[in-house]
TISERO-900201 format. One record per atom (N, C-alpha, C): residue in one letter; atom name; x, y negated, z. Coordinates in nm, 3 decimals, padded with zeros to 5 digits. Example, Ala and Ser with C-alpha at 12.3 -4.5 7.8 and 13.67 -1.06 7.14 Angstrom:
2
+------+------+---------+---------+---------+
: type : atom :       X :       Y :       Z :
+------+------+---------+---------+---------+
:    A :    N :  01.319 :  00.569 :  00.780 :
:    A :   CA :  01.230 :  00.450 :  00.780 :
:    A :    C :  01.320 :  00.330 :  00.780 :
:    S :    N :  01.285 :  00.225 :  00.708 :
:    S :   CA :  01.367 :  00.106 :  00.714 :
:    S :    C :  01.290 : -00.003 :  00.787 :
+------+------+---------+---------+---------+
//
This chain:
164
+------+------+---------+---------+---------+
: type : atom :       X :       Y :       Z :
+------+------+---------+---------+---------+
:    X :    N : -15.282 : -07.467 :  20.254 :
:    X :   CA : -15.164 : -07.406 :  20.312 :
:    X :    C : -15.173 : -07.408 :  20.465 :
:    X :    N : -15.217 : -07.522 :  20.517 :
:    X :   CA : -15.228 : -07.534 :  20.663 :
:    X :    C : -15.330 : -07.436 :  20.717 :
:    X :    N : -15.447 : -07.428 :  20.654 :
:    X :   CA : -15.552 : -07.337 :  20.700 :
:    X :    C : -15.507 : -07.192 :  20.693 :
:    X :    N : -15.424 : -07.161 :  20.595 :
:    X :   CA : -15.375 : -07.024 :  20.579 :
:    X :    C : -15.261 : -06.991 :  20.675 :
:    X :    N : -15.217 : -07.091 :  20.753 :
:    X :   CA : -15.113 : -07.066 :  20.852 :
:    X :    C : -14.971 : -07.077 :  20.801 :
:    X :    N : -14.952 : -07.134 :  20.682 :
:    X :   CA : -14.817 : -07.149 :  20.628 :
:    X :    C : -14.745 : -07.265 :  20.696 :
:    X :    N : -14.614 : -07.253 :  20.706 :
:    X :   CA : -14.533 : -07.360 :  20.763 :
:    X :    C : -14.528 : -07.478 :  20.667 :
:    X :    N : -14.553 : -07.596 :  20.719 :
:    X :   CA : -14.541 : -07.720 :  20.642 :
:    X :    C : -14.451 : -07.810 :  20.723 :
:    X :    N : -14.341 : -07.853 :  20.662 :
:    X :   CA : -14.246 : -07.935 :  20.737 :
:    X :    C : -14.178 : -08.037 :  20.650 :
:    X :    N : -14.086 : -08.112 :  20.709 :
:    X :   CA : -14.020 : -08.223 :  20.639 :
:    X :    C : -13.920 : -08.178 :  20.534 :
:    X :    N : -13.912 : -08.261 :  20.430 :
:    X :   CA : -13.819 : -08.239 :  20.320 :
:    X :    C : -13.762 : -08.373 :  20.271 :
:    X :    N : -13.800 : -08.483 :  20.334 :
:    X :   CA : -13.759 : -08.619 :  20.302 :
:    X :    C : -13.881 : -08.695 :  20.252 :
:    X :    N : -13.886 : -08.822 :  20.281 :
:    X :   CA : -13.996 : -08.905 :  20.234 :
:    X :    C : -13.971 : -08.952 :  20.091 :
:    X :    N : -13.852 : -08.999 :  20.065 :
:    X :   CA : -13.817 : -09.054 :  19.933 :
:    X :    C : -13.728 : -08.960 :  19.851 :
:    X :    N : -13.708 : -08.837 :  19.898 :
:    X :   CA : -13.625 : -08.737 :  19.830 :
:    X :    C : -13.487 : -08.795 :  19.797 :
:    X :    N : -13.420 : -08.842 :  19.902 :
:    X :   CA : -13.289 : -08.905 :  19.888 :
:    X :    C : -13.180 : -08.802 :  19.861 :
:    X :    N : -13.082 : -08.840 :  19.785 :
:    X :   CA : -12.962 : -08.760 :  19.769 :
:    X :    C : -12.866 : -08.806 :  19.878 :
:    X :    N : -12.835 : -08.720 :  19.972 :
:    X :   CA : -12.756 : -08.758 :  20.089 :
:    X :    C : -12.607 : -08.766 :  20.064 :
:    X :    N : -12.558 : -08.684 :  19.975 :
:    X :   CA : -12.414 : -08.683 :  19.952 :
:    X :    C : -12.386 : -08.654 :  19.804 :
:    X :    N : -12.269 : -08.695 :  19.764 :
:    X :   CA : -12.229 : -08.687 :  19.624 :
:    X :    C : -12.228 : -08.542 :  19.574 :
:    X :    N : -12.271 : -08.523 :  19.449 :
:    X :   CA : -12.261 : -08.391 :  19.386 :
:    X :    C : -12.115 : -08.353 :  19.365 :
:    X :    N : -12.032 : -08.452 :  19.336 :
:    X :   CA : -11.891 : -08.426 :  19.305 :
:    X :    C : -11.806 : -08.406 :  19.430 :
:    X :    N : -11.838 : -08.478 :  19.537 :
:    X :   CA : -11.762 : -08.468 :  19.660 :
:    X :    C : -11.861 : -08.466 :  19.776 :
:    X :    N : -11.890 : -08.349 :  19.821 :
:    X :   CA : -11.994 : -08.330 :  19.921 :
:    X :    C : -11.967 : -08.408 :  20.050 :
:    X :    N : -11.841 : -08.438 :  20.077 :
:    X :   CA : -11.808 : -08.513 :  20.198 :
:    X :    C : -11.841 : -08.661 :  20.186 :
:    X :    N : -11.870 : -08.709 :  20.067 :
:    X :   CA : -11.901 : -08.851 :  20.045 :
:    X :    C : -12.050 : -08.876 :  20.066 :
:    X :    N : -12.082 : -08.942 :  20.177 :
:    X :   CA : -12.221 : -08.973 :  20.208 :
:    X :    C : -12.274 : -09.084 :  20.118 :
:    X :    N : -12.400 : -09.073 :  20.081 :
:    X :   CA : -12.467 : -09.175 :  20.001 :
:    X :    C : -12.574 : -09.247 :  20.082 :
:    X :    N : -12.589 : -09.210 :  20.210 :
:    X :   CA : -12.685 : -09.273 :  20.300 :
:    X :    C : -12.617 : -09.301 :  20.433 :
:    X :    N : -12.671 : -09.397 :  20.504 :
:    X :   CA : -12.626 : -09.424 :  20.641 :
:    X :    C : -12.709 : -09.338 :  20.736 :
:    X :    N : -12.663 : -09.328 :  20.859 :
:    X :   CA : -12.741 : -09.253 :  20.957 :
:    X :    C : -12.878 : -09.317 :  20.975 :
:    X :    N : -12.884 : -09.449 :  20.982 :
:    X :   CA : -13.014 : -09.516 :  20.997 :
:    X :    C : -13.103 : -09.492 :  20.876 :
:    X :    N : -13.046 : -09.495 :  20.755 :
:    X :   CA : -13.124 : -09.466 :  20.635 :
:    X :    C : -13.179 : -09.325 :  20.637 :
:    X :    N : -13.097 : -09.230 :  20.679 :
:    X :   CA : -13.140 : -09.091 :  20.691 :
:    X :    C : -13.253 : -09.079 :  20.792 :
:    X :    N : -13.232 : -09.135 :  20.912 :
:    X :   CA : -13.333 : -09.125 :  21.018 :
:    X :    C : -13.462 : -09.196 :  20.980 :
:    X :    N : -13.452 : -09.310 :  20.915 :
:    X :   CA : -13.570 : -09.384 :  20.872 :
:    X :    C : -13.652 : -09.301 :  20.773 :
:    X :    N : -13.585 : -09.238 :  20.678 :
:    X :   CA : -13.652 : -09.154 :  20.579 :
:    X :    C : -13.718 : -09.033 :  20.646 :
:    X :    N : -13.648 : -08.972 :  20.741 :
:    X :   CA : -13.702 : -08.857 :  20.812 :
:    X :    C : -13.825 : -08.897 :  20.895 :
:    X :    N : -13.816 : -09.011 :  20.963 :
:    X :   CA : -13.931 : -09.060 :  21.041 :
:    X :    C : -14.051 : -09.086 :  20.949 :
:    X :    N : -14.026 : -09.146 :  20.833 :
:    X :   CA : -14.136 : -09.172 :  20.738 :
:    X :    C : -14.199 : -09.042 :  20.692 :
:    X :    N : -14.119 : -08.938 :  20.673 :
:    X :   CA : -14.171 : -08.807 :  20.634 :
:    X :    C : -14.260 : -08.751 :  20.744 :
:    X :    N : -14.215 : -08.761 :  20.868 :
:    X :   CA : -14.296 : -08.714 :  20.980 :
:    X :    C : -14.425 : -08.795 :  20.995 :
:    X :    N : -14.420 : -08.923 :  20.966 :
:    X :   CA : -14.542 : -09.005 :  20.971 :
:    X :    C : -14.645 : -08.952 :  20.874 :
:    X :    N : -14.601 : -08.916 :  20.753 :
:    X :   CA : -14.694 : -08.860 :  20.654 :
:    X :    C : -14.747 : -08.724 :  20.698 :
:    X :    N : -14.662 : -08.642 :  20.758 :
:    X :   CA : -14.707 : -08.512 :  20.807 :
:    X :    C : -14.811 : -08.528 :  20.918 :
:    X :    N : -14.788 : -08.627 :  21.005 :
:    X :   CA : -14.883 : -08.651 :  21.115 :
:    X :    C : -15.020 : -08.691 :  21.060 :
:    X :    N : -15.023 : -08.761 :  20.948 :
:    X :   CA : -15.151 : -08.797 :  20.885 :
:    X :    C : -15.228 : -08.672 :  20.842 :
:    X :    N : -15.156 : -08.564 :  20.819 :
:    X :   CA : -15.217 : -08.436 :  20.780 :
:    X :    C : -15.246 : -08.348 :  20.902 :
:    X :    N : -15.222 : -08.404 :  21.021 :
:    X :   CA : -15.246 : -08.328 :  21.143 :
:    X :    C : -15.133 : -08.234 :  21.179 :
:    X :    N : -15.013 : -08.265 :  21.132 :
:    X :   CA : -14.896 : -08.182 :  21.161 :
:    X :    C : -14.797 : -08.265 :  21.243 :
:    X :    N : -14.800 : -08.249 :  21.377 :
:    X :   CA : -14.707 : -08.325 :  21.460 :
:    X :    C : -14.565 : -08.269 :  21.449 :
:    X :    N : -14.469 : -08.349 :  21.484 :
:    X :   CA : -14.328 : -08.309 :  21.474 :
:    X :    C : -14.301 : -08.179 :  21.548 :
:    X :    N : -14.369 : -08.160 :  21.661 :
:    X :   CA : -14.346 : -08.038 :  21.740 :
:    X :    C : -14.385 : -07.912 :  21.663 :
:    X :    N : -14.474 : -07.924 :  21.565 :
:    X :   CA : -14.517 : -07.809 :  21.485 :
:    X :    C : -14.438 : -07.798 :  21.354 :
:    X :    N : -14.343 : -07.890 :  21.336 :
:    X :   CA : -14.264 : -07.891 :  21.212 :
:    X :    C : -14.117 : -07.917 :  21.243 :
:    X :    N : -14.054 : -07.826 :  21.320 :
:    X :   CA : -13.916 : -07.851 :  21.362 :
:    X :    C : -13.808 : -07.817 :  21.259 :
:    X :    N : -13.847 : -07.748 :  21.152 :
:    X :   CA : -13.748 : -07.708 :  21.051 :
:    X :    C : -13.749 : -07.805 :  20.934 :
:    X :    N : -13.631 : -07.837 :  20.888 :
:    X :   CA : -13.613 : -07.940 :  20.786 :
:    X :    C : -13.527 : -07.885 :  20.673 :
:    X :    N : -13.578 : -07.893 :  20.550 :
:    X :   CA : -13.499 : -07.856 :  20.431 :
:    X :    C : -13.458 : -07.987 :  20.364 :
:    X :    N : -13.328 : -08.012 :  20.350 :
:    X :   CA : -13.285 : -08.139 :  20.291 :
:    X :    C : -13.323 : -08.149 :  20.144 :
:    X :    N : -13.349 : -08.271 :  20.097 :
:    X :   CA : -13.381 : -08.288 :  19.955 :
:    X :    C : -13.267 : -08.237 :  19.867 :
:    X :    N : -13.304 : -08.181 :  19.757 :
:    X :   CA : -13.210 : -08.119 :  19.662 :
:    X :    C : -13.138 : -07.999 :  19.725 :
:    X :    N : -13.177 : -07.967 :  19.850 :
:    X :   CA : -13.111 : -07.859 :  19.924 :
:    X :    C : -12.960 : -07.884 :  19.930 :
:    X :    N : -12.922 : -08.010 :  19.939 :
:    X :   CA : -12.783 : -08.052 :  19.929 :
:    X :    C : -12.750 : -08.141 :  20.049 :
:    X :    N : -12.653 : -08.101 :  20.126 :
:    X :   CA : -12.619 : -08.173 :  20.249 :
:    X :    C : -12.475 : -08.142 :  20.288 :
:    X :    N : -12.431 : -08.205 :  20.395 :
:    X :   CA : -12.297 : -08.177 :  20.447 :
:    X :    C : -12.304 : -08.170 :  20.599 :
:    X :    N : -12.188 : -08.157 :  20.663 :
:    X :   CA : -12.185 : -08.143 :  20.809 :
:    X :    C : -12.246 : -08.263 :  20.880 :
:    X :    N : -12.224 : -08.382 :  20.826 :
:    X :   CA : -12.276 : -08.503 :  20.889 :
:    X :    C : -12.429 : -08.500 :  20.888 :
:    X :    N : -12.489 : -08.461 :  20.777 :
:    X :   CA : -12.635 : -08.452 :  20.769 :
:    X :    C : -12.687 : -08.346 :  20.866 :
:    X :    N : -12.615 : -08.236 :  20.876 :
:    X :   CA : -12.653 : -08.132 :  20.971 :
:    X :    C : -12.648 : -08.187 :  21.113 :
:    X :    N : -12.546 : -08.262 :  21.145 :
:    X :   CA : -12.533 : -08.321 :  21.279 :
:    X :    C : -12.645 : -08.422 :  21.304 :
:    X :    N : -12.672 : -08.508 :  21.205 :
:    X :   CA : -12.778 : -08.608 :  21.221 :
:    X :    C : -12.914 : -08.540 :  21.239 :
:    X :    N : -12.936 : -08.430 :  21.169 :
:    X :   CA : -13.061 : -08.355 :  21.186 :
:    X :    C : -13.073 : -08.306 :  21.329 :
:    X :    N : -12.965 : -08.249 :  21.378 :
:    X :   CA : -12.962 : -08.201 :  21.516 :
:    X :    C : -12.987 : -08.315 :  21.614 :
:    X :    N : -12.921 : -08.429 :  21.590 :
:    X :   CA : -12.941 : -08.548 :  21.676 :
:    X :    C : -13.088 : -08.591 :  21.677 :
:    X :    N : -13.157 : -08.572 :  21.564 :
:    X :   CA : -13.298 : -08.612 :  21.551 :
:    X :    C : -13.393 : -08.506 :  21.607 :
:    X :    N : -13.337 : -08.395 :  21.653 :
:    X :   CA : -13.421 : -08.291 :  21.711 :
:    X :    C : -13.487 : -08.199 :  21.611 :
:    X :    N : -13.431 : -08.189 :  21.491 :
:    X :   CA : -13.484 : -08.099 :  21.390 :
:    X :    C : -13.376 : -07.998 :  21.349 :
:    X :    N : -13.419 : -07.880 :  21.311 :
:    X :   CA : -13.328 : -07.774 :  21.270 :
:    X :    C : -13.319 : -07.770 :  21.118 :
:    X :    N : -13.203 : -07.801 :  21.064 :
:    X :   CA : -13.182 : -07.795 :  20.920 :
:    X :    C : -13.175 : -07.648 :  20.879 :
:    X :    N : -13.252 : -07.613 :  20.778 :
:    X :   CA : -13.248 : -07.479 :  20.721 :
:    X :    C : -13.235 : -07.492 :  20.570 :
:    X :    N : -13.203 : -07.383 :  20.504 :
:    X :   CA : -13.191 : -07.385 :  20.359 :
:    X :    C : -13.220 : -07.247 :  20.305 :
:    X :    N : -13.234 : -07.240 :  20.174 :
:    X :   CA : -13.259 : -07.112 :  20.108 :
:    X :    C : -13.133 : -07.025 :  20.116 :
:    X :    N : -13.152 : -06.896 :  20.095 :
:    X :   CA : -13.039 : -06.804 :  20.091 :
:    X :    C : -12.967 : -06.819 :  19.958 :
:    X :    N : -12.839 : -06.854 :  19.962 :
:    X :   CA : -12.764 : -06.872 :  19.837 :
:    X :    C : -12.763 : -06.745 :  19.752 :
:    X :    N : -12.761 : -06.766 :  19.622 :
:    X :   CA : -12.751 : -06.655 :  19.528 :
:    X :    C : -12.882 : -06.602 :  19.476 :
:    X :    N : -12.992 : -06.629 :  19.548 :
:    X :   CA : -13.121 : -06.575 :  19.505 :
:    X :    C : -13.172 : -06.644 :  19.380 :
:    X :    N : -13.143 : -06.772 :  19.366 :
:    X :   CA : -13.182 : -06.845 :  19.246 :
:    X :    C : -13.325 : -06.897 :  19.243 :
:    X :    N : -13.403 : -06.867 :  19.346 :
:    X :   CA : -13.542 : -06.912 :  19.343 :
:    X :    C : -13.553 : -07.064 :  19.346 :
:    X :    N : -13.452 : -07.130 :  19.399 :
:    X :   CA : -13.454 : -07.276 :  19.405 :
:    X :    C : -13.447 : -07.339 :  19.266 :
:    X :    N : -13.413 : -07.263 :  19.163 :
:    X :   CA : -13.406 : -07.315 :  19.025 :
:    X :    C : -13.542 : -07.316 :  18.958 :
:    X :    N : -13.647 : -07.287 :  19.032 :
:    X :   CA : -13.780 : -07.284 :  18.972 :
:    X :    C : -13.834 : -07.421 :  18.935 :
:    X :    N : -13.760 : -07.527 :  18.968 :
:    X :   CA : -13.800 : -07.663 :  18.929 :
:    X :    C : -13.753 : -07.697 :  18.788 :
:    X :    N : -13.663 : -07.618 :  18.732 :
:    X :   CA : -13.602 : -07.650 :  18.602 :
:    X :    C : -13.700 : -07.626 :  18.488 :
:    X :    N : -13.672 : -07.689 :  18.375 :
:    X :   CA : -13.753 : -07.670 :  18.254 :
:    X :    C : -13.658 : -07.643 :  18.138 :
:    X :    N : -13.707 : -07.589 :  18.028 :
:    X :   CA : -13.621 : -07.538 :  17.921 :
:    X :    C : -13.516 : -07.634 :  17.866 :
:    X :    N : -13.541 : -07.762 :  17.866 :
:    X :   CA : -13.444 : -07.856 :  17.809 :
:    X :    C : -13.326 : -07.887 :  17.901 :
:    X :    N : -13.331 : -07.844 :  18.025 :
:    X :   CA : -13.220 : -07.868 :  18.118 :
:    X :    C : -13.110 : -07.765 :  18.098 :
:    X :    N : -12.985 : -07.807 :  18.111 :
:    X :   CA : -12.874 : -07.711 :  18.094 :
:    X :    C : -12.873 : -07.600 :  18.200 :
:    X :    N : -12.930 : -07.627 :  18.317 :
:    X :   CA : -12.931 : -07.526 :  18.423 :
:    X :    C : -13.064 : -07.451 :  18.431 :
:    X :    N : -13.143 : -07.456 :  18.324 :
:    X :   CA : -13.274 : -07.390 :  18.322 :
:    X :    C : -13.262 : -07.241 :  18.349 :
:    X :    N : -13.354 : -07.192 :  18.431 :
:    X :   CA : -13.368 : -07.049 :  18.457 :
:    X :    C : -13.516 : -07.015 :  18.438 :
:    X :    N : -13.543 : -06.921 :  18.352 :
:    X :   CA : -13.681 : -06.878 :  18.331 :
:    X :    C : -13.729 : -06.802 :  18.455 :
:    X :    N : -13.859 : -06.789 :  18.469 :
:    X :   CA : -13.915 : -06.714 :  18.581 :
:    X :    C : -13.870 : -06.569 :  18.577 :
:    X :    N : -13.863 : -06.512 :  18.457 :
:    X :   CA : -13.815 : -06.373 :  18.444 :
:    X :    C : -13.671 : -06.361 :  18.492 :
:    X :    N : -13.587 : -06.460 :  18.458 :
:    X :   CA : -13.448 : -06.461 :  18.502 :
:    X :    C : -13.439 : -06.472 :  18.654 :
:    X :    N : -13.519 : -06.560 :  18.712 :
:    X :   CA : -13.517 : -06.579 :  18.858 :
:    X :    C : -13.562 : -06.451 :  18.927 :
:    X :    N : -13.669 : -06.392 :  18.880 :
:    X :   CA : -13.720 : -06.269 :  18.939 :
:    X :    C : -13.614 : -06.159 :  18.934 :
:    X :    N : -13.550 : -06.143 :  18.820 :
:    X :   CA : -13.447 : -06.040 :  18.806 :
:    X :    C : -13.328 : -06.068 :  18.896 :
:    X :    N : -13.293 : -06.195 :  18.909 :
:    X :   CA : -13.180 : -06.233 :  18.995 :
:    X :    C : -13.208 : -06.195 :  19.141 :
:    X :    N : -13.330 : -06.219 :  19.189 :
:    X :   CA : -13.365 : -06.181 :  19.326 :
:    X :    C : -13.352 : -06.030 :  19.343 :
:    X :    N : -13.404 : -05.955 :  19.248 :
:    X :   CA : -13.397 : -05.809 :  19.258 :
:    X :    C : -13.253 : -05.759 :  19.247 :
:    X :    N : -13.171 : -05.825 :  19.166 :
:    X :   CA : -13.030 : -05.789 :  19.155 :
:    X :    C : -12.956 : -05.814 :  19.287 :
:    X :    N : -12.982 : -05.930 :  19.348 :
:    X :   CA : -12.918 : -05.962 :  19.476 :
:    X :    C : -12.959 : -05.859 :  19.581 :
:    X :    N : -13.086 : -05.821 :  19.579 :
:    X :   CA : -13.135 : -05.722 :  19.674 :
:    X :    C : -13.058 : -05.591 :  19.661 :
:    X :    N : -13.025 : -05.553 :  19.540 :
:    X :   CA : -12.952 : -05.428 :  19.516 :
:    X :    C : -12.803 : -05.439 :  19.546 :
:    X :    N : -12.743 : -05.554 :  19.521 :
:    X :   CA : -12.597 : -05.570 :  19.530 :
:    X :    C : -12.546 : -05.597 :  19.671 :
:    X :    N : -12.623 : -05.666 :  19.752 :
:    X :   CA : -12.576 : -05.701 :  19.885 :
:    X :    C : -12.600 : -05.587 :  19.982 :
:    X :    N : -12.504 : -05.564 :  20.071 :
:    X :   CA : -12.517 : -05.456 :  20.169 :
:    X :    C : -12.644 : -05.470 :  20.252 :
:    X :    N : -12.678 : -05.592 :  20.288 :
:    X :   CA : -12.797 : -05.615 :  20.371 :
:    X :    C : -12.922 : -05.640 :  20.286 :
:    X :    N : -12.909 : -05.628 :  20.155 :
:    X :   CA : -13.023 : -05.654 :  20.068 :
:    X :    C : -13.073 : -05.795 :  20.086 :
:    X :    N : -13.201 : -05.810 :  20.106 :
:    X :   CA : -13.261 : -05.942 :  20.130 :
:    X :    C : -13.306 : -05.958 :  20.275 :
:    X :    N : -13.257 : -05.871 :  20.363 :
:    X :   CA : -13.295 : -05.882 :  20.504 :
:    X :    C : -13.256 : -06.018 :  20.558 :
:    X :    N : -13.355 : -06.090 :  20.610 :
:    X :   CA : -13.331 : -06.223 :  20.667 :
:    X :    C : -13.323 : -06.335 :  20.565 :
:    X :    N : -13.347 : -06.305 :  20.440 :
:    X :   CA : -13.333 : -06.407 :  20.335 :
:    X :    C : -13.449 : -06.506 :  20.338 :
:    X :    N : -13.418 : -06.629 :  20.300 :
:    X :   CA : -13.518 : -06.733 :  20.278 :
:    X :    C : -13.522 : -06.762 :  20.129 :
:    X :    N : -13.639 : -06.745 :  20.069 :
:    X :   CA : -13.655 : -06.776 :  19.928 :
:    X :    C : -13.730 : -06.908 :  19.917 :
:    X :    N : -13.672 : -07.004 :  19.849 :
:    X :   CA : -13.733 : -07.135 :  19.832 :
:    X :    C : -13.805 : -07.141 :  19.700 :
:    X :    N : -13.934 : -07.173 :  19.704 :
:    X :   CA : -14.014 : -07.192 :  19.584 :
:    X :    C : -14.078 : -07.329 :  19.590 :
:    X :    N : -14.090 : -07.392 :  19.475 :
:    X :   CA : -14.154 : -07.522 :  19.466 :
:    X :    C : -14.295 : -07.503 :  19.412 :
:    X :    N : -14.395 : -07.545 :  19.489 :
:    X :   CA : -14.533 : -07.531 :  19.441 :
:    X :    C : -14.566 : -07.641 :  19.340 :
:    X :    N : -14.492 : -07.748 :  19.342 :
:    X :   CA : -14.510 : -07.854 :  19.243 :
:    X :    C : -14.386 : -07.862 :  19.158 :
:    X :    N : -14.400 : -07.839 :  19.029 :
:    X :   CA : -14.284 : -07.846 :  18.940 :
:    X :    C : -14.320 : -07.931 :  18.818 :
:    X :    N : -14.219 : -07.965 :  18.744 :
:    X :   CA : -14.235 : -08.049 :  18.627 :
:    X :    C : -14.331 : -07.983 :  18.526 :
:    X :    N : -14.420 : -08.062 :  18.466 :
:    X :   CA : -14.513 : -08.004 :  18.368 :
:    X :    C : -14.442 : -07.945 :  18.246 :
:    X :    N : -14.317 : -07.983 :  18.223 :
:    X :   CA : -14.243 : -07.924 :  18.110 :
:    X :    C : -14.206 : -07.779 :  18.136 :
:    X :    N : -14.214 : -07.737 :  18.261 :
:    X :   CA : -14.192 : -07.595 :  18.292 :
:    X :    C : -14.326 : -07.524 :  18.281 :
:    X :    N : -14.338 : -07.443 :  18.179 :
:    X :   CA : -14.465 : -07.373 :  18.155 :
:    X :    C : -14.474 : -07.242 :  18.233 :
:    X :    N : -14.360 : -07.176 :  18.254 :
:    X :   CA : -14.363 : -07.049 :  18.327 :
:    X :    C : -14.332 : -07.075 :  18.475 :
:    X :    N : -14.435 : -07.106 :  18.548 :
:    X :   CA : -14.422 : -07.140 :  18.690 :
:    X :    C : -14.383 : -07.016 :  18.769 :
:    X :    N : -14.272 : -07.024 :  18.840 :
:    X :   CA : -14.225 : -06.908 :  18.915 :
:    X :    C : -14.322 : -06.866 :  19.024 :
:    X :    N : -14.395 : -06.961 :  19.082 :
:    X :   CA : -14.487 : -06.923 :  19.188 :
:    X :    C : -14.591 : -06.822 :  19.138 :
:    X :    N : -14.615 : -06.816 :  19.008 :
:    X :   CA : -14.706 : -06.715 :  18.953 :
:    X :    C : -14.644 : -06.575 :  18.962 :
:    X :    N : -14.512 : -06.567 :  18.982 :
:    X :   CA : -14.442 : -06.439 :  18.993 :
:    X :    C : -14.426 : -06.392 :  19.137 :
:    X :    N : -14.468 : -06.475 :  19.232 :
:    X :   CA : -14.444 : -06.439 :  19.372 :
:    X :    C : -14.523 : -06.315 :  19.413 :
:    X :    N : -14.646 : -06.301 :  19.363 :
:    X :   CA : -14.725 : -06.181 :  19.395 :
:    X :    C : -14.655 : -06.053 :  19.351 :
:    X :    N : -14.615 : -06.044 :  19.223 :
:    X :   CA : -14.542 : -05.925 :  19.179 :
:    X :    C : -14.411 : -05.904 :  19.256 :
:    X :    N : -14.341 : -06.012 :  19.289 :
:    X :   CA : -14.216 : -05.999 :  19.365 :
:    X :    C : -14.245 : -05.942 :  19.504 :
:    X :    N : -14.343 : -05.995 :  19.571 :
:    X :   CA : -14.378 : -05.946 :  19.704 :
:    X :    C : -14.418 : -05.799 :  19.699 :
:    X :    N : -14.500 : -05.763 :  19.601 :
:    X :   CA : -14.542 : -05.623 :  19.589 :
:    X :    C : -14.421 : -05.531 :  19.567 :
:    X :    N : -14.327 : -05.573 :  19.483 :
:    X :   CA : -14.208 : -05.492 :  19.457 :
:    X :    C : -14.121 : -05.481 :  19.581 :
:    X :    N : -14.103 : -05.591 :  19.651 :
:    X :   CA : -14.020 : -05.586 :  19.772 :
:    X :    C : -14.087 : -05.503 :  19.881 :
:    X :    N : -14.217 : -05.510 :  19.892 :
:    X :   CA : -14.288 : -05.424 :  19.988 :
:    X :    C : -14.271 : -05.278 :  19.950 :
:    X :    N : -14.277 : -05.250 :  19.820 :
:    X :   CA : -14.256 : -05.112 :  19.771 :
:    X :    C : -14.118 : -05.063 :  19.811 :
:    X :    N : -14.021 : -05.155 :  19.817 :
:    X :   CA : -13.884 : -05.121 :  19.856 :
:    X :    C : -13.865 : -05.121 :  20.008 :
:    X :    N : -13.972 : -05.142 :  20.082 :
:    X :   CA : -13.964 : -05.130 :  20.227 :
:    X :    C : -13.954 : -05.259 :  20.306 :
:    X :    N : -13.962 : -05.371 :  20.240 :
:    X :   CA : -13.951 : -05.499 :  20.309 :
:    X :    C : -14.083 : -05.538 :  20.374 :
:    X :    N : -14.071 : -05.610 :  20.482 :
:    X :   CA : -14.186 : -05.676 :  20.545 :
:    X :    C : -14.153 : -05.825 :  20.545 :
:    X :    N : -14.256 : -05.906 :  20.563 :
:    X :   CA : -14.237 : -06.051 :  20.556 :
:    X :    C : -14.278 : -06.113 :  20.688 :
:    X :    N : -14.200 : -06.212 :  20.727 :
:    X :   CA : -14.229 : -06.281 :  20.853 :
:    X :    C : -14.240 : -06.430 :  20.830 :
:    X :    N : -14.288 : -06.498 :  20.931 :
:    X :   CA : -14.300 : -06.643 :  20.926 :
:    X :    C : -14.191 : -06.706 :  21.010 :
:    X :    N : -14.159 : -06.829 :  20.978 :
:    X :   CA : -14.067 : -06.904 :  21.064 :
:    X :    C : -14.129 : -06.912 :  21.203 :
:    X :    N : -14.052 : -06.885 :  21.304 :
:    X :   CA : -14.102 : -06.891 :  21.440 :
:    X :    C : -14.085 : -07.031 :  21.495 :
:    X :    N : -14.192 : -07.087 :  21.547 :
:    X :   CA : -14.186 : -07.220 :  21.607 :
:    X :    C : -14.149 : -07.212 :  21.753 :
+------+------+---------+---------+---------+
//
């Protein structure tokens, strides 16, 4: 990924859940715990030759955060980003036995539906895909990314990289 020029950045060292699923305002970590985990993640990235200056964007674990986490990220000098809501690509970690399971065909169709329904289509959208998923998921969505990109290009889209 690095050789191909893809962005590689922090996502948490221990994949902590920062705030309650039931009450997003309820923090489950302290600021020091958050910062310690983020620093540990950057330490691992540096071992791969990726200094913090080359990895300023941060996606919170579980893609779940609140205003306090956003503020702490800013205090730490990193820009919190997230996937575009509604696209459903973030559900590619699920497997059939989970109640929130989404098949790759379902995810692909959902992206194309969102593209058609929204006035701005997918302009500016961030699609989150997991390259590592549970082995119980046999239909890996990343195998559908080529067909999705080809279809979106056919519809006139171009793709850009995060700007550092």
